C-alpha positions, 0 to 999 in steps of 0.5 A, a space after each residue: 667442806 668439799 673439794 669442789 667448793 675449795 676449787 670454786 673459791 680458788 678459781 674466783 680468787 684467780 679470776 679477781 687477781 687476773 682482772 686486777 693485775 693486767 700489767 703484771 700479766 702482760 709482762 709475764 706473757 712477754 717474758 715467757 719468750 726469753 725465760 722458761 715460764 718467765 722465771 729464773 728463780 723457782 720460788 717466785 712463781 705461782 699460778 696464774 702468774 706472779 706479780 711484777 714488783 716495780 719498787 720497794 721502800 721501807 717495808 712497802 712494795 709496789 707492783 707494776 699495776 701500782 698496787 701497794 703492799 706491806 712486805 711480809 716476806 722480806 726477800 725470804 729473810 734476806 731483806 731484814 733491813 727493808 728496802 733502800 735503807 739509807 745506811 746500806 745505800 750510802 755504804 755501797 755508793 761510797 765503796 763503789 766510788 773506790 772501784 768495784 772489782 779491785 782484783 785483790 785484798 781490799 780494805 773492807 773484807 777484814 772488818 766484816 770478817 771480824 764483825 761476824 766472828 765477834 757476833 757469832 762466837 762459834 765461828 773462829 775463822 770464816 770465808 765468804 761466798 756468794 750465796 748460802 748454797 755455796 756456803 753449805 757446799 764448801 762447809 761439806 767439802 771441808 768436812 769431807 776432806 778434814 775427816 777423810 769420810 764420805 757420808 753426810 747425815 741430813 734430814 727430811 724437809 731440810 733445805 740448804 740451798 738450790 742443790 741441797 734440798 731433801 723433800 719427800 723424794 730425792 730432787 734431781 738437782 741435789 748434788 750426788 753426795 752420799 747422804 743418809 736422810 733421817 727424820 727431823 726432831 727424832 733424837 732416838 733415831 738420829 742417835 741410833 743411825 749416827 752410831 751405826 754409820 759412825 766411822 763413815 760419817 763426815 758431817 751432820 748438816 742441820 737447820 736449828 729450825 727448818 725454814 723452807 719446810 714451814 718454820 719447824 723448830 728443832 727440839 732441843 733434845 734432838 739438836 743436843 743428840 746431834 752434837 753428842 753423836 757427832 762428838 762421839 763418832 768424830 764427825 763434824 756438826 754443821 749448823 745451817 744458820 742462813 736463816 736462823 742466825 737472825 732469830 736471836 742476838 747471836 744466832 739461834 744455836 747460840 741461844 740454845 747453847 749448842 756449839 757446832 763445828 761449822 756454821 753457814 750464813 747468808 742472806 741478810 749478813 751481806 746487807 741484803 746483797 748476794 752473800 754467804 759465809 762458812 766458818 767455825 773451828 780454826 783447825 778445820 778452816 786452816 785447810 783453806 789457808 793458801 800458805 799451808 792448806 790443801 783446799 782451794 776456794 775461788 769466787 770472783 765476787 767473794 770479797 766484792 766491795 759492795 757486799 763487804 760494805 753493805 754487810 758491815 753497815 747492816 750489822 753495825 748500824 741497823 741489825 745489831 744484837 739488840 735489834 735482833 733481839 727486839 725483832 725476835 720479841 716482836 715476832 714471838 708476840 705476833 705469833 702468839 696473837 695469831 695462834 690465840 686468834 685461830 684457837 678462839 675461832 676453833 679452826 685447824 690453823 696455826 703459826 709455827 716458828 721462832 722469833 721473826 720467822 713463822 709459817 701458817 699451817 692448816 693443821 691441828 696438833 704439834 708440828 715436829 717434822 714435815 711429815 706432820 704437815 702431810 694433811 695440809 691442803 695446799 689450796 687453802 694456802 693459795 687462798 690465804 695468799 690471794 686473800 692477803 694480797 687483796 688486803 694489801 699484804 705481800 707474803 709467800 704462797 706457802 704461808 711463810 711470814 718474815 718480819 723486817 725492821 721497818 714493819 710498823 705495829 700498824 702493819 702487824 695489826 693489819 696482818 692479824 686482822 687479815 687472818 681474822 677476815 680470812 677465817 670469817 670468809 672461808 671458815 666453811 672450807 677450813 678443817 675444824 680444830 680437834 
């Protein structure tokens, strides 16, 4: 394997992509006049230019050049229902017929709140937001005010929204809270640092499985150490389940048997609409009670009827606890097939994750934290992305894979076969298994 050979293969993939997507290229070039990089959502960009998606139906997408793809990214987990699910579309249309912005409490918000609280027993009370980012910001604000402290423990590789990312180095867009950044899935280090900073810690914010860093599941002893440490020092444990709440019938934390003080939700809970929520212990949430509480929380669209209707229809008609469990089982089976294939072929490639979320990594050995992926060659991820596109599979340039309800067994078979053909075509460029 040489750098020149990988560069040459990637250049060829770029050329074939460019030649086959002239309409997407034209639209990209035109829109750079009005948006920087023709982009308003950073994760959607990739070189040489991103596809313009024109239509979605079920688990299929069509781009501006008319190519059809099986959708294996599902709006980065928001699209668990696929595209244009009739149950959700009908619920939104019915809600809109009664007025879109009603400037008051409406008939729909209470039933969605009740449904969520009953689905996730750790949430005694909640409030709605317009995104998972907002939900995490409000949960942290609640913890800061409730405890009267300033420090927030977070973890390398954690992503809690556009202004709460913790990579190898601080992001200039991360809000300036007083963060203590620790390694993920290191129970001993976490226990020591929580004890050391204890009287200053307001909250411990963590994903039970880190999503954006590569679907890295948190070790049970680590997550339990956070629960024990938070209890001991009087801090609030905040589980970001924007992604992971879909990984088991009642959320991943509930499956693991660890109860947080606050939980944040987003994406699919609102039926695929703009949505977020934060909630948990009633005594913490009482701070937002306008009759007696001290914290204000505004948002014109927090209780908009479209999202309230879509969320209720999605959770009660489509993504029931039984459906969530079944989709998680399909994901586990798919990941087992993929990892067995990689092992059989003797290449350093694996798929990590839980349930219906997974990520491809070109590395051998256990992946416990983002530092374990330092050796991954990003160009191989790009090659995989373009190879999958050429096989009619739409996924993420970082190797992220998301299952949705409408995906068929044939779609999953096609994805597994495409990984096999990728290994066959690029084996010489891939590191060998250790």
